[in-house]
C-alpha positions as CSV (number, residue, x, y, z in Angstrom):
1,X,0.1,0.0,0.0
2,X,1.3,3.4,-0.9
3,X,1.5,6.0,1.5
4,X,-1.4,8.5,1.6
5,X,-0.6,12.1,0.6
6,X,-0.5,14.7,3.4
7,X,-3.3,17.3,3.4
8,X,-0.7,19.9,2.9
9,X,0.7,18.4,-0.1
10,X,-2.7,17.8,-1.4
11,X,-3.7,21.5,-1.1
12,X,-0.4,22.5,-2.9
13,X,-1.2,20.1,-5.7
14,X,-4.6,21.4,-6.0
15,X,-3.6,25.0,-5.9
16,X,-1.1,24.4,-8.6
17,X,-3.5,22.6,-10.8
18,X,-5.9,25.2,-10.5
19,X,-3.3,27.9,-11.5
20,X,-2.3,25.6,-14.4
21,X,-6.0,25.3,-15.6
22,X,-6.4,29.0,-15.3
23,X,-3.4,29.6,-17.3
24,X,-4.4,27.2,-20.0
25,X,-7.9,28.7,-20.2
26,X,-6.6,32.3,-20.4
27,X,-4.2,31.1,-23.4
28,X,-7.1,29.4,-25.0
29,X,-9.3,32.5,-24.6
30,X,-6.6,34.8,-25.9
31,X,-6.0,32.6,-29.0
32,X,-9.7,32.6,-29.8
33,X,-9.7,36.4,-29.5
34,X,-6.7,37.0,-31.8
35,X,-7.4,34.1,-34.2
36,X,-9.9,36.5,-35.9
37,X,-7.9,39.3,-37.6
38,X,-11.1,41.5,-38.2
39,X,-12.4,40.8,-34.6
40,X,-12.9,43.7,-32.0
41,X,-10.0,42.5,-30.0
42,X,-7.5,42.5,-32.9
43,X,-8.8,45.8,-34.1
44,X,-8.4,47.4,-30.7
45,X,-4.8,45.8,-30.3
46,X,-3.9,47.4,-33.8
47,X,-5.3,50.8,-32.9
48,X,-3.4,50.7,-29.4
49,X,0.0,49.7,-31.0
50,X,-0.5,52.3,-33.8
51,X,-1.2,54.9,-31.3
52,X,1.9,54.1,-29.2
53,X,4.1,54.2,-32.4
54,X,2.7,57.4,-33.6
55,X,3.4,59.1,-30.2
56,X,7.0,57.7,-30.3
57,X,7.6,58.7,-33.9
58,X,6.7,62.2,-33.1
59,X,9.7,62.2,-30.7
60,X,11.9,60.2,-33.2
61,X,11.8,57.1,-31.1
62,X,11.5,54.0,-33.3
63,X,10.5,51.4,-30.7
64,X,7.5,49.2,-32.2
65,X,4.4,49.9,-30.2
66,X,3.7,46.1,-30.3
67,X,6.7,45.6,-28.4
68,X,5.5,47.8,-25.6
69,X,2.0,46.1,-25.7
70,X,3.3,42.6,-25.5
71,X,5.4,43.8,-22.5
72,X,2.3,44.9,-20.8
73,X,0.6,41.6,-21.3
74,X,3.6,39.6,-20.0
75,X,3.8,42.0,-17.0
76,X,0.2,41.5,-16.3
77,X,0.3,37.6,-16.6
78,X,3.2,37.7,-14.1
79,X,1.2,39.6,-11.7
80,X,-1.7,37.5,-12.1
81,X,0.4,34.3,-11.6
82,X,2.0,35.7,-8.4
83,X,-1.4,36.7,-7.2
84,X,-2.7,33.2,-7.6
85,X,0.5,31.5,-6.5
86,X,1.7,33.6,-3.4
87,X,-1.1,36.1,-3.0
88,X,-0.8,39.8,-3.5
89,X,-3.8,41.1,-1.8
90,X,-4.7,43.7,-1.8
91,X,-2.3,45.3,-4.1
92,X,-2.5,43.0,-7.2
93,X,-5.2,45.0,-9.1
94,X,-3.3,48.2,-8.4
95,X,-0.3,46.8,-10.2
96,X,-2.5,45.7,-13.1
97,X,-3.8,49.1,-13.4
98,X,-0.3,50.6,-13.4
99,X,0.6,48.2,-16.0
100,X,-2.3,49.4,-18.2
101,X,-2.1,53.0,-17.8
102,X,1.7,53.7,-17.1
103,X,3.2,53.4,-20.6
104,X,0.8,55.8,-22.3
105,X,1.1,58.3,-19.3
106,X,4.9,58.1,-19.6
107,X,5.0,58.6,-23.5
108,X,2.7,61.6,-23.1
109,X,5.0,63.0,-20.2
110,X,8.0,62.4,-22.4
111,X,6.2,64.4,-25.3
112,X,5.4,67.3,-23.0
113,X,9.0,67.6,-21.7
114,X,10.3,67.4,-25.3
115,X,7.9,70.4,-26.2
116,X,9.0,72.5,-23.0
117,X,12.7,71.6,-24.2
118,X,12.1,72.6,-27.7
119,X,10.2,76.0,-26.6
120,X,13.4,76.9,-24.7
121,X,15.3,76.5,-28.0
122,X,13.0,78.6,-30.2
123,X,14.8,82.0,-29.7
124,X,18.2,80.5,-30.5
125,X,16.7,78.9,-33.6
126,X,15.4,82.2,-34.8
127,X,18.6,84.0,-34.2
128,X,20.7,81.3,-36.0
129,X,18.3,81.5,-38.9
130,X,18.5,85.3,-39.0
131,X,22.4,85.1,-39.0
132,X,22.2,82.6,-41.7
133,X,19.8,84.7,-43.8
134,X,22.5,87.5,-43.6
135,X,24.8,85.3,-45.7
136,X,22.5,83.7,-48.0
137,X,19.2,85.2,-49.1
138,X,17.4,81.6,-49.5
139,X,15.5,80.3,-46.4
140,X,15.7,76.9,-47.6
141,X,19.5,77.0,-47.8
142,X,19.6,78.8,-44.4
143,X,17.8,75.9,-42.8
144,X,20.2,73.5,-44.4
145,X,23.1,75.6,-43.0
146,X,22.0,76.0,-39.5
147,X,21.2,72.2,-39.0
148,X,24.7,71.5,-37.4
149,X,24.4,74.6,-35.1
150,X,21.1,73.6,-33.4
151,X,20.8,71.4,-30.3
152,X,18.4,68.4,-29.9
153,X,15.3,68.3,-30.2
154,X,15.0,71.3,-32.5
155,X,17.6,70.0,-34.8
156,X,15.8,66.8,-35.4
157,X,12.8,68.7,-36.5
158,X,14.9,71.0,-38.7
159,X,16.5,68.0,-40.2
160,X,13.1,66.4,-41.0
161,X,11.9,69.7,-42.7
162,X,15.1,69.6,-44.9
163,X,14.4,65.9,-45.8
164,X,10.8,66.8,-46.7
165,X,11.9,69.7,-48.9
166,X,14.5,67.2,-50.6
167,X,11.7,64.9,-51.6
168,X,9.6,67.5,-53.1
169,X,7.8,69.3,-50.4
170,X,7.6,73.2,-50.4
171,X,9.3,75.1,-47.4
172,X,5.8,76.4,-46.3
173,X,4.5,72.9,-46.2
174,X,7.4,71.6,-44.4
175,X,7.1,74.3,-41.7
176,X,3.4,73.8,-41.4
177,X,3.9,70.0,-40.9
178,X,6.6,70.9,-38.2
179,X,4.1,73.0,-36.4
180,X,1.4,70.2,-36.6
181,X,3.8,67.7,-35.2
182,X,4.9,69.6,-32.1
183,X,1.7,71.4,-31.4
184,X,3.2,74.4,-29.4
185,X,1.9,77.9,-29.4
186,X,5.3,79.5,-29.2
187,X,6.7,77.4,-32.0
188,X,3.6,78.3,-34.1
189,X,4.4,81.9,-33.4
190,X,7.9,81.6,-34.6
191,X,7.0,79.6,-37.8
192,X,4.3,82.3,-38.4
193,X,6.8,85.0,-38.4
194,X,9.1,83.0,-40.9
195,X,6.1,82.3,-43.3
196,X,4.7,85.7,-43.1
197,X,8.0,87.5,-43.4
198,X,8.9,85.4,-46.4
199,X,5.6,85.9,-48.2
200,X,5.5,89.8,-47.5
201,X,9.2,90.5,-48.1
202,X,11.1,93.1,-46.3
203,X,14.2,92.7,-44.0
204,X,13.5,89.1,-43.0
205,X,16.6,88.8,-40.6
206,X,15.6,91.9,-38.6
207,X,12.1,90.6,-38.3
208,X,13.4,87.2,-36.9
209,X,15.7,89.0,-34.5
210,X,12.9,91.1,-33.2
211,X,10.7,87.9,-33.0
212,X,13.4,86.1,-31.1
213,X,14.0,88.9,-28.6
214,X,10.2,89.2,-28.1
215,X,9.8,85.5,-27.6
216,X,12.8,85.5,-25.1
217,X,10.9,88.2,-23.0
218,X,7.6,86.3,-23.2
219,X,9.3,83.0,-21.9
220,X,10.8,85.1,-19.1
221,X,7.5,86.6,-18.2
222,X,5.8,83.2,-18.3
223,X,8.3,81.8,-16.1
224,X,7.6,84.5,-13.6
225,X,3.8,83.9,-13.9
226,X,4.2,80.1,-13.4
227,X,6.4,80.7,-10.2
228,X,3.9,82.9,-8.6
229,X,1.1,80.7,-9.6
230,X,2.8,77.7,-8.0
231,X,3.6,79.6,-4.9
232,X,-0.2,80.7,-4.7
233,X,-1.3,77.1,-5.2
234,X,1.0,76.0,-2.3
235,X,-0.5,78.6,0.0
236,X,-4.0,77.5,-1.1
237,X,-3.4,74.0,0.1
238,X,-1.9,75.2,3.4
239,X,-4.8,77.7,4.1
240,X,-7.3,75.0,3.0
241,X,-6.1,72.4,5.4
242,X,-5.3,74.8,8.3
243,X,-8.8,75.1,9.8
244,X,-9.1,71.4,10.1
245,X,-5.7,71.0,11.6
246,X,-6.2,73.8,14.0
247,X,-9.7,72.4,14.9
248,X,-8.2,68.9,15.8
249,X,-5.3,70.4,17.7
250,X,-7.6,72.8,19.7
251,X,-9.9,69.9,20.6
252,X,-7.0,67.7,21.7
253,X,-5.7,70.7,23.9
254,X,-9.0,71.4,25.4
255,X,-11.6,68.6,25.0
256,X,-15.2,69.7,24.6
257,X,-14.3,73.1,23.2
258,X,-16.6,72.5,20.3
259,X,-19.6,71.1,22.3
260,X,-21.7,74.4,21.9
261,X,-21.6,73.6,18.1
262,X,-23.6,70.4,18.7
263,X,-26.7,72.4,19.7
264,X,-29.5,71.7,17.4
265,X,-30.1,75.1,16.0
266,X,-27.4,77.9,16.7
267,X,-24.5,75.3,16.7
268,X,-25.4,73.7,13.5
269,X,-26.1,77.1,11.8
270,X,-22.7,78.4,12.8
271,X,-20.8,75.3,11.6
272,X,-22.8,75.3,8.5
273,X,-22.0,78.9,7.9
274,X,-18.4,78.3,8.7
275,X,-18.2,75.3,6.3
276,X,-19.9,77.1,3.4
277,X,-17.5,80.2,3.7
278,X,-14.6,77.7,3.7
279,X,-16.0,76.1,0.6
280,X,-16.6,79.4,-1.1
281,X,-13.2,80.8,-0.3
282,X,-11.4,77.6,-1.7
283,X,-13.5,77.8,-5.0
284,X,-12.7,81.6,-5.3
285,X,-9.0,81.0,-4.8
286,X,-8.9,78.1,-7.3
287,X,-10.5,80.3,-9.8
288,X,-8.0,83.1,-9.3
289,X,-5.1,80.7,-9.5
290,X,-6.5,78.8,-12.7
291,X,-4.2,81.1,-15.0
292,X,-3.9,79.7,-18.5
293,X,-0.4,80.6,-20.0
């Protein structure tokens, strides 16, 4: 007679057998979903991968979107396996949510940082273009000449404009494409100065120098406004939380201090009036600080 299995071993075998069955079921379900190339799952997969690739290519990053999506699936499967195997309660669903959301958010943050970095280089770009125009009257040739002088990332955008012109695109269309890719108000202003000055004629180098100086001052003023707005928001958080902190501390120092506010009419009216006043002041402060730059 063979020795009977211990209860602990039986539980372990059942747990891992269940995990294996769940894994096989997930694989069968996934295979059934992706087998139909025209099904809703594959259509969403293709749209998601294309969206990731499009955002990355705008930053001249050539990582395939499918590679990122597959990495998300593998990470999610690993988290689920760990949750079933060793238990990750109550954090496993938070990890799954992070895996789903994090790549898109991180790529968008990269794009925003790139736009900010590019906006800091616009005045230097205009100054370099103005100096190049003093040596050669052709705007297209000036673009070609200033490429090695520009820092990244604006150099990448100028190089792409030059490549578009070499394959038959006009300078105006290349600049419009550049503005559409970056989607920056400051860059649109700079490109508008180039396009309008080129079409209307006149002293284009002087126009670009003036535009560069103006934008440099605008960037400085925007920095001042952002700094003051950040300080105001920090003060708003402090002032918003201070009444509650003060009330808790005062009640700890002198228990029963707020007992009169528990009276049915007068106390509730005073407490309600104080709460409404606090809420109105917070809303007004948020309205004042919601400055769009």
